[in-house]
C-alpha positions as CSV (number, residue, x, y, z in Angstrom):
1,M,57.1,17.6,47.9
2,N,53.2,17.9,48.3
3,E,52.9,17.2,52.1
4,H,49.1,17.1,51.9
5,I,49.2,13.6,50.0
6,G,46.0,11.8,50.0
7,Q,44.7,13.4,53.2
8,V,41.5,12.4,54.6
9,F,40.8,14.1,57.9
10,T,38.6,12.0,60.1
11,P,35.7,13.9,62.0
12,L,36.0,14.1,65.8
13,K,32.9,12.0,66.3
14,W,34.2,9.0,63.9
15,A,37.3,9.2,65.8
16,E,35.4,8.6,68.9
17,W,33.6,5.8,67.4
18,L,36.4,3.7,66.6
19,I,38.0,4.7,70.1
20,N,34.7,3.3,71.5
21,K,34.3,0.5,69.2
22,W,37.5,-1.0,70.1
23,N,37.9,0.0,73.8
24,V,40.9,2.1,73.1
25,F,40.3,4.7,75.7
26,D,40.0,1.9,78.5
27,A,43.4,0.5,77.4
28,W,44.9,3.9,77.7
29,I,43.7,4.5,81.2
30,N,44.9,1.1,82.1
31,G,48.5,2.1,81.0
32,A,48.6,1.4,77.3
33,H,51.0,3.5,75.0
34,I,49.2,4.7,71.9
35,C,50.2,6.5,68.9
36,D,48.6,7.9,65.9
37,P,51.2,7.6,63.2
38,T,49.6,9.7,60.6
39,A,47.8,11.9,62.9
40,G,46.9,15.0,61.0
41,E,45.5,17.6,63.3
42,G,45.2,14.9,66.0
43,A,41.8,14.0,65.9
44,F,41.9,10.5,67.7
45,L,43.9,11.6,70.5
46,L,41.7,15.0,70.6
47,A,38.7,12.4,70.7
48,M,40.6,10.4,73.7
49,L,40.8,13.9,75.9
50,H,37.0,14.6,75.0
51,I,36.1,10.9,76.1
52,A,38.1,11.4,79.5
53,R,36.3,14.8,80.0
54,K,32.8,13.2,79.7
55,K,33.9,10.7,82.1
56,A,35.6,13.1,84.5
57,I,38.7,11.3,84.4
58,A,41.9,13.8,85.0
59,I,44.0,14.6,81.9
60,T,47.3,14.2,83.8
61,P,50.8,14.4,82.7
62,E,51.6,10.9,83.0
63,R,48.5,10.0,81.0
64,L,49.6,12.4,78.1
65,S,53.0,10.7,78.2
66,R,51.3,7.7,76.9
67,L,49.9,9.7,73.9
68,T,52.0,10.0,70.9
69,L,51.4,11.8,67.4
70,I,53.7,11.5,64.5
71,E,52.8,13.7,61.4
72,I,54.7,15.1,58.3
73,V,52.9,18.7,58.2
74,P,54.3,20.8,61.1
75,T,51.2,23.2,60.9
76,H,48.7,20.6,61.7
77,L,50.7,19.8,64.7
78,A,50.8,23.1,66.0
79,Q,47.1,23.2,65.3
80,F,46.8,20.1,67.5
81,R,48.7,21.6,70.5
82,E,46.5,24.7,70.0
83,N,43.3,22.6,70.2
84,V,44.3,20.9,73.2
85,K,45.4,24.3,74.9
86,R,42.2,26.1,74.2
87,E,39.7,23.2,74.8
88,F,41.4,21.2,78.0
89,G,43.7,24.1,79.5
90,V,46.7,21.9,79.2
91,D,50.1,22.1,77.2
92,F,50.5,18.7,75.2
93,P,54.1,17.6,75.9
94,A,56.5,18.5,73.1
95,S,58.3,15.4,73.8
96,Q,55.1,13.3,72.6
97,I,54.8,15.0,69.1
98,F,57.1,14.0,66.1
99,C,57.3,16.0,63.0
100,Q,58.2,12.8,60.8
101,D,57.3,11.1,57.5
102,V,56.5,7.6,59.0
103,I,57.7,6.2,55.6
104,T,60.8,7.7,55.2
105,D,62.0,8.8,58.6
106,V,63.4,6.3,61.5
107,H,60.9,6.4,64.7
108,E,62.8,4.7,67.6
109,K,59.8,4.2,70.0
110,K,57.3,1.5,70.1
111,Y,53.7,1.3,71.2
112,D,51.0,-0.9,72.8
113,I,48.1,0.7,70.3
114,L,48.2,2.1,66.9
115,V,45.2,4.3,65.7
116,G,44.5,6.4,62.9
117,N,43.8,6.8,59.3
118,P,46.6,6.4,56.8
119,P,46.7,8.7,53.4
120,W,44.6,7.4,50.4
121,A,46.4,8.0,47.2
122,N,47.6,5.5,44.7
123,F,51.4,5.2,44.2
124,G,50.8,6.3,40.3
125,D,49.2,9.5,41.6
126,L,51.9,10.5,44.1
127,P,53.7,13.9,42.8
128,P,57.2,12.7,40.9
129,A,59.5,13.9,43.6
130,Y,57.8,12.1,46.4
131,K,57.1,8.9,44.3
132,A,61.0,8.7,43.8
133,R,61.4,8.9,47.4
134,V,58.9,6.1,48.7
135,R,59.4,3.8,45.6
136,P,62.3,2.0,47.6
137,F,60.0,1.5,50.4
138,F,57.1,-0.2,48.2
139,L,59.6,-2.7,47.0
140,Q,61.0,-3.3,50.3
141,E,57.7,-4.1,52.0
142,G,56.8,-6.3,48.9
143,L,54.1,-4.3,47.9
144,V,55.3,-4.5,44.3
145,P,57.5,-7.7,43.1
146,D,60.1,-5.4,41.1
147,R,60.4,-2.0,39.7
148,Q,58.7,-2.4,36.4
149,K,55.6,-3.3,38.0
150,T,55.4,-0.1,39.9
151,L,55.1,1.6,36.4
152,L,52.4,-1.0,35.4
153,G,49.4,-2.3,37.5
154,S,50.8,-2.2,40.8
155,S,50.9,1.6,40.5
156,R,47.5,1.3,41.8
157,T,48.6,0.3,45.0
158,D,47.5,2.5,47.6
159,I,50.1,4.3,49.9
160,A,47.7,3.2,53.0
161,A,49.1,-0.4,52.2
162,L,52.8,1.0,52.4
163,V,51.9,2.7,55.8
164,L,50.5,0.1,57.4
165,K,53.0,-2.3,56.7
166,I,55.6,-0.3,58.0
167,V,53.8,0.9,61.3
168,L,53.0,-2.5,62.0
169,G,56.3,-4.1,61.4
170,R,58.2,-1.0,63.1
171,L,56.2,1.0,65.8
172,L,54.2,-1.9,67.3
173,K,55.2,-3.6,70.4
174,R,55.4,-7.1,70.6
175,N,51.7,-8.7,70.3
176,G,50.4,-5.1,69.9
177,V,47.0,-4.0,68.0
178,G,46.4,-1.5,65.6
179,Y,42.8,0.0,64.6
180,F,42.3,2.0,61.2
181,Y,40.3,3.7,58.6
182,L,41.3,2.3,55.3
183,P,40.0,1.8,51.8
184,T,38.5,-1.3,51.2
185,S,40.6,-1.9,48.1
186,L,43.2,-3.5,50.2
187,F,41.2,-6.3,50.9
188,F,39.4,-6.6,47.5
189,G,41.9,-4.9,44.8
190,D,43.4,-7.4,42.3
191,G,47.0,-7.7,41.9
192,A,47.7,-4.0,42.8
193,H,47.1,-5.3,46.7
194,S,48.2,-8.8,46.7
195,G,51.7,-7.6,48.1
196,F,49.8,-6.4,51.0
197,R,47.9,-9.8,51.6
198,N,51.0,-11.6,52.3
199,Y,50.3,-10.3,55.9
200,S,53.7,-9.6,56.8
201,A,55.6,-6.6,57.4
202,K,59.3,-5.7,57.5
203,G,60.5,-5.6,61.3
204,S,62.9,-3.1,62.3
205,Q,64.7,-6.1,65.0
206,N,66.7,-9.0,64.3
207,G,68.7,-7.9,61.1
208,P,67.9,-6.3,57.8
209,N,65.3,-9.1,56.3
210,A,63.5,-10.0,59.6
211,H,59.8,-9.8,59.1
212,R,56.8,-9.6,61.3
213,D,53.4,-11.4,60.8
214,F,50.2,-9.3,61.2
215,A,46.6,-10.4,61.0
216,I,43.4,-8.7,60.2
217,D,41.0,-9.3,62.9
218,T,37.8,-8.1,62.2
219,V,36.3,-5.5,59.5
220,Y,33.5,-3.2,59.6
221,E,32.5,-2.1,55.9
222,F,30.4,1.3,55.8
223,T,28.1,1.3,53.2
224,S,25.5,4.1,53.8
225,T,26.9,6.2,56.6
226,K,28.9,8.8,55.3
227,V,31.8,8.8,57.8
228,F,34.2,11.0,55.1
229,E,32.0,13.5,53.1
230,G,33.0,13.8,49.5
231,V,35.0,10.7,49.4
232,G,34.1,8.3,46.4
233,T,36.3,5.5,47.8
234,S,34.8,2.3,49.7
235,Y,36.0,2.2,53.0
236,C,36.2,0.4,56.1
237,C,37.3,0.3,60.0
238,A,39.6,-2.6,60.8
239,K,41.4,-4.4,63.8
240,F,45.1,-5.7,63.3
241,R,47.0,-7.9,65.7
242,G,50.5,-7.8,65.7
243,D,52.9,-11.1,65.5
244,T,50.2,-13.2,64.6
245,R,49.5,-15.3,61.6
246,Q,46.6,-14.8,59.3
247,D,44.0,-17.2,59.9
248,F,40.5,-17.4,57.7
249,P,37.6,-17.1,58.0
250,I,37.3,-13.6,59.9
251,P,34.2,-11.6,60.7
252,Y,33.4,-9.0,58.3
253,F,30.7,-6.7,59.3
254,K,28.5,-4.7,56.6
255,E,26.3,-1.9,57.1
256,V,22.8,-3.2,56.1
257,D,19.8,-0.8,57.1
258,D,21.6,0.7,59.9
259,K,22.6,-2.3,61.5
260,W,25.9,-4.4,61.2
261,I,25.1,-7.7,59.9
262,E,28.0,-10.0,60.5
263,H,29.4,-12.3,57.4
264,K,32.6,-14.2,57.0
265,A,35.5,-13.1,54.8
266,L,38.3,-15.2,53.5
267,P,40.4,-15.2,50.2
268,L,39.2,-16.4,46.9
269,R,41.9,-19.4,46.5
270,K,45.4,-18.3,47.2
271,P,46.1,-16.6,50.7
272,T,47.1,-13.6,48.9
273,D,44.1,-13.4,46.4
274,P,41.3,-11.1,47.1
275,W,38.5,-11.8,49.7
276,R,35.4,-13.2,49.1
277,I,32.6,-12.1,51.5
278,V,29.7,-14.7,52.5
279,K,26.8,-14.8,55.1
280,D,27.2,-18.5,55.7
281,L,30.2,-20.9,55.0
282,D,28.1,-23.0,53.0
283,E,27.6,-20.3,50.3
284,L,31.5,-21.6,49.4
285,N,30.1,-25.1,48.0
286,M,29.9,-24.0,44.8
287,D,33.0,-24.7,42.2
288,T,34.9,-21.3,42.0
289,T,37.0,-22.3,39.3
290,L,34.7,-22.0,36.1
291,E,36.6,-23.5,33.1
292,I,36.7,-21.7,30.1
293,R,39.3,-22.7,27.1
294,L,41.0,-19.7,25.8
295,P,44.1,-19.0,24.5
296,P,46.5,-15.8,25.9
297,E,45.4,-13.7,23.0
298,Q,41.9,-14.0,24.2
299,K,42.4,-12.9,27.8
300,P,39.9,-10.3,29.0
301,R,40.7,-6.7,28.3
302,Q,39.6,-3.0,29.3
303,G,38.1,-0.8,26.9
304,V,40.2,1.9,25.0
305,N,41.7,4.4,27.6
306,T,41.7,8.2,26.3
307,C,43.8,9.0,29.3
308,G,41.9,12.2,30.0
309,A,41.2,13.1,26.5
310,N,37.6,12.0,25.8
311,S,36.5,15.7,24.5
312,V,39.2,15.0,21.7
313,F,38.4,11.1,21.0
314,I,34.8,10.5,21.8
315,F,32.0,12.3,19.6
316,N,28.3,12.0,20.4
317,H,27.6,12.0,16.8
318,K,29.8,10.6,14.0
319,P,31.8,13.6,12.8
320,S,31.5,14.2,8.8
321,Y,34.7,16.0,8.8
322,L,37.0,13.1,9.7
323,P,37.9,10.0,7.6
324,E,35.3,7.2,8.3
325,Q,38.0,4.2,8.5
326,F,39.3,5.8,11.7
327,L,35.8,6.4,13.7
328,Y,34.8,3.4,15.6
329,P,31.1,3.0,17.2
330,L,31.6,3.3,21.2
331,A,29.7,1.0,23.6
332,T,27.3,2.8,26.0
333,K,24.7,1.8,28.6
334,E,22.1,1.9,25.8
335,L,23.3,-1.4,24.2
336,W,22.2,-3.3,27.5
337,R,19.2,-1.0,28.5
338,Q,17.6,-0.9,25.1
339,N,18.7,-4.1,23.9
340,T,19.6,-2.1,20.3
341,L,22.7,-2.1,18.3
342,L,22.6,1.4,17.5
343,A,25.7,3.6,18.2
344,H,25.3,6.7,20.2
345,K,28.8,7.6,20.6
346,W,31.9,7.4,18.4
347,L,35.6,6.8,19.0
348,L,38.5,8.1,17.1
349,L,41.1,5.7,16.5
350,P,44.0,6.8,14.2
351,Y,45.5,3.4,14.0
352,H,46.1,0.5,11.8
353,Q,43.4,-2.3,12.2
354,Q,45.9,-5.1,11.2
355,T,48.5,-4.5,13.6
356,G,46.9,-2.4,16.4
357,K,49.7,0.1,16.0
358,P,49.2,4.0,15.9
359,L,49.5,5.5,12.2
360,T,53.0,7.4,11.8
361,W,52.7,11.2,11.3
362,N,53.5,10.4,7.7
363,E,50.5,8.4,7.4
364,I,48.4,10.9,9.3
365,E,49.5,13.5,6.7
366,Q,47.6,11.5,4.1
367,W,44.4,12.6,5.4
368,K,44.2,16.2,5.3
369,T,41.1,16.6,7.7
370,L,42.6,14.2,10.2
371,K,46.0,15.9,10.2
372,A,44.5,19.5,10.6
373,Y,42.1,18.1,13.8
374,L,44.9,16.5,15.5
375,Q,47.2,19.4,15.1
376,N,44.7,21.7,16.6
377,V,44.4,19.6,19.6
378,Q,48.2,18.5,20.0
379,E,49.0,20.6,23.0
380,V,46.1,19.0,25.0
381,L,47.5,15.5,24.1
382,K,50.8,16.5,24.8
383,T,50.2,17.2,28.1
384,R,48.4,13.9,29.1
385,K,49.9,12.1,32.2
386,G,50.8,8.4,32.9
387,T,54.0,6.5,32.6
388,L,53.2,4.4,29.6
389,L,51.7,7.2,27.9
390,R,54.4,9.7,28.6
391,S,56.8,7.0,27.1
392,A,54.6,6.8,23.7
393,I,54.4,10.6,23.7
394,N,58.3,10.9,24.1
395,R,58.6,9.0,21.1
396,G,56.8,11.3,19.1
397,N,53.5,9.4,19.0
398,W,51.3,11.9,20.9
399,W,47.9,10.9,19.6
400,T,48.7,7.4,21.2
401,L,45.6,6.1,23.4
402,L,46.0,3.0,25.9
403,G,44.2,-0.3,25.5
404,V,44.8,-0.5,21.9
405,G,46.2,-3.5,20.2
406,P,45.3,-6.3,17.7
407,Y,42.5,-7.4,20.1
408,A,40.9,-3.8,19.8
409,F,40.0,-4.8,16.1
410,A,39.2,-8.6,16.6
411,P,35.9,-8.8,14.6
412,F,33.7,-10.1,17.5
413,K,34.0,-9.1,21.2
414,V,32.1,-10.7,23.9
415,I,31.6,-7.4,26.1
416,W,30.2,-6.6,29.5
417,Q,29.8,-3.8,31.8
418,A,32.6,-3.6,34.4
419,Y,32.3,-0.6,36.7
420,G,29.6,0.1,39.1
421,K,27.2,-2.5,38.5
422,S,25.5,-5.4,40.0
423,D,24.4,-7.7,37.4
424,F,26.8,-9.4,34.7
425,T,25.4,-9.5,31.2
426,P,27.7,-10.3,28.4
427,I,26.7,-9.4,24.8
428,V,28.5,-10.2,21.4
429,L,29.3,-7.1,19.3
430,S,30.6,-7.2,15.8
431,N,30.8,-4.0,13.6
432,I,29.0,-1.3,12.1
433,D,29.9,-0.9,8.4
434,G,33.2,-3.0,8.9
435,Q,34.2,-0.7,11.9
436,M,34.5,-2.7,15.1
437,W,32.7,-1.8,18.2
438,Q,35.1,-0.5,21.3
439,G,34.6,-0.8,24.7
440,N,34.9,2.6,26.6
441,Q,37.9,2.7,29.3
442,A,37.1,1.0,32.7
443,M,32.9,1.2,32.0
444,H,33.6,-2.1,29.6
445,A,35.7,-5.4,29.7
446,F,35.6,-7.7,26.8
447,I,36.9,-11.1,25.6
448,P,38.2,-10.7,22.0
449,C,37.2,-13.4,19.3
450,W,37.9,-14.1,15.6
451,T,34.8,-16.3,14.8
452,E,31.1,-15.8,15.8
453,T,30.9,-19.6,16.7
454,D,33.8,-18.9,19.3
455,A,32.4,-15.7,20.5
456,Q,28.9,-17.4,21.0
457,R,30.8,-20.4,22.8
458,I,32.3,-17.9,25.2
459,K,29.3,-15.7,25.8
460,T,27.1,-18.9,26.9
461,A,29.9,-20.0,29.2
462,L,30.3,-16.7,30.8
463,E,26.2,-16.8,31.4
464,N,26.8,-19.3,34.3
465,P,24.8,-17.9,37.0
466,E,27.6,-18.7,39.5
467,I,29.6,-15.9,37.8
468,P,27.3,-12.8,39.2
469,I,27.1,-15.0,42.7
470,L,31.0,-15.0,42.7
471,L,31.4,-11.4,42.0
472,K,29.0,-10.4,44.6
473,Q,31.1,-12.5,47.0
474,L,34.2,-10.7,45.7
475,N,32.5,-7.5,47.1
476,G,32.6,-5.6,44.0
477,A,28.7,-4.9,43.5
478,G,28.2,-1.0,42.4
479,K,31.9,-0.3,42.9
480,C,34.3,0.4,40.2
481,N,36.0,-3.1,40.2
482,W,32.6,-4.8,39.8
483,A,33.7,-7.1,36.8
484,Q,37.2,-5.9,35.7
485,P,39.4,-7.9,33.6
486,G,41.6,-8.8,36.5
487,K,38.8,-10.0,38.3
488,I,37.2,-12.1,35.7
489,K,40.8,-13.8,35.0
490,K,40.6,-14.6,38.9
491,I,37.4,-16.6,38.3
492,L,37.9,-17.9,35.3
493,A,40.7,-20.7,34.3
494,F,42.6,-19.8,31.3
495,N,44.6,-22.4,29.5
496,G,48.2,-20.8,28.5
497,S,47.9,-17.9,30.9
């Protein structure tokens, strides 16, 4: 097993920041028992000792006995003990150090305060052996509704969500508190994190099915300060209360021009929905259900996903050596920037337009240049990862892409930029010489349409000025989940879905 899964170390100054922000040090001096359940090299407890030295407060054996580290990597714990000995001249008690996996190992003690920075990694990105070990815990904690969902959308559920549920449910004393650095996706991720937002953890007492409520009390979202260098994920610091029902709205501070500006956070509609962030509750007066009549086959979709093989399937110029009927214009930023319908990139799709299914190898063999090209890159295509893709490859269809179905070949698409934007500008695309425009992976989302009249009707409905306002309240501006299909489905009411 790779023990360094999702490891993001907290710099000492930011460990101190969290401790000072929430008065954790004062609680310790006043007798609280404190634990970092995913300690790494122990930055948070080292920070406690640094603050003690600055304040000329003695580091006594009794005080050390109320600090606990749990960490899966033994060398990290050895480094922590070495650092404490070198910097403070004391031996950190071995009785307070536990080399355990906080997810799979039972830890008997309970604490007044939990602090830390759980690992950041999606379930789908975990090494196979470890994924098999922790899958039952994802199910047990209600983070995924069933085994099949762990293979589909819920594979994006972050392991930080699982760690939090486990430590809040099992390691916290009655009415205890927790303070953690976290990816903000736990609050704003769509289906992948709705299981975290039931605000209930499986407890370790009163029978196997006992649950403990927890509540997020306050959040500070970093937007310009780099707490963790080289981390692209949006992150925050949050306070949790144990044995407390979640209530909304909650204070949500955003970093604006080096100041913390208070906002309010509350779910879109249902308690488990992604959060909306507003400066003033008066902003909630708008109707958040924007009706648009669409059957299930017109639900919003993401663009075609090459699963890491862009160099095989995407071309900067239309390649003359491949059959034209399998080359499709690919949407790029120029469609919105230059307001032009010229293709700047092309996508190879060895698929049937009528059915949305991949060509068979017998059919590919009828096109000599296509066959030769695919044979030349087959090793690259056969080594791509992903549960759904692997099942297609194992069936022999190693030229498969994801996000392709009859909808990909609809004669019209109402398409928009879904990733990293803060404006929402749907446009209608049809075809170039009979070849339908395609969206590029998570960069674009679209609604398939079979008549131009329907496409124009939907485009007009999506131009409602309330939509970008609501998308911004859902905290996606400039982020990867700005206007992804799941979020648009949340905003719009679809009949039959």
